[in-house]
C-alpha positions in Angstrom: 36.6 -3.1 33.9 35.1 -0.6 36.4 31.4 0.2 36.0 30.0 3.6 34.9 26.8 4.7 36.7 24.5 7.2 35.1 21.7 8.8 37.3 19.1 11.2 35.8 17.5 13.5 38.4 13.9 14.7 38.1 14.0 18.4 37.3 17.8 18.4 37.3 21.0 17.2 35.9 22.5 13.9 34.8 25.2 12.5 37.2 27.9 10.2 35.7 30.2 8.3 38.0 33.1 6.0 37.0 35.9 6.2 34.5 34.6 8.2 31.5 36.0 10.2 28.6 33.9 13.2 27.4 34.2 14.5 23.8 32.7 17.7 22.3 30.9 17.7 19.0 34.3 18.0 17.2 35.6 14.9 19.0 38.0 17.0 21.2 38.4 15.4 24.6 37.1 17.3 27.6 39.3 16.8 30.6 37.7 14.7 33.4 39.6 13.9 36.6 39.9 10.1 37.2 37.1 8.8 39.5 35.4 12.3 39.5 31.6 12.4 39.3 30.4 14.6 36.5 27.1 16.5 36.6 25.8 17.2 33.1 23.3 19.9 32.2 19.8 18.9 31.0 18.1 22.3 31.1 20.3 24.0 28.5 20.7 27.1 30.6 24.0 26.3 32.4 26.8 28.8 31.9 29.2 26.0 32.4 28.0 23.6 29.7 28.3 20.7 29.4 28.3 20.8 33.2 25.4 21.7 35.4 25.8 24.9 37.4 22.4 24.7 39.2 20.6 27.1 36.8 17.8 24.5 36.4 16.5 25.7 39.8 16.4 29.3 38.6 15.0 28.9 35.1 12.1 26.7 36.1 13.3 23.5 34.3 10.8 20.7 34.9 11.1 17.2 33.6 10.2 14.2 35.6 11.8 10.9 34.6 9.3 8.1 33.8 10.1 4.5 33.4 
């Protein structure tokens, strides 16, 4: 089974790589091309939700990841 890699960027989006299936809150499948990396919004301001459109740079979103 292929691996899925999730990377959370400081002050930015979440990148998901690998074979995935996305579903909305009503369990409808959101089309994702096979082997396509998906960039998901964390700031809440994207006009393309659930995808990141780069708005985090314009709205001042700031959240550092701490482990």
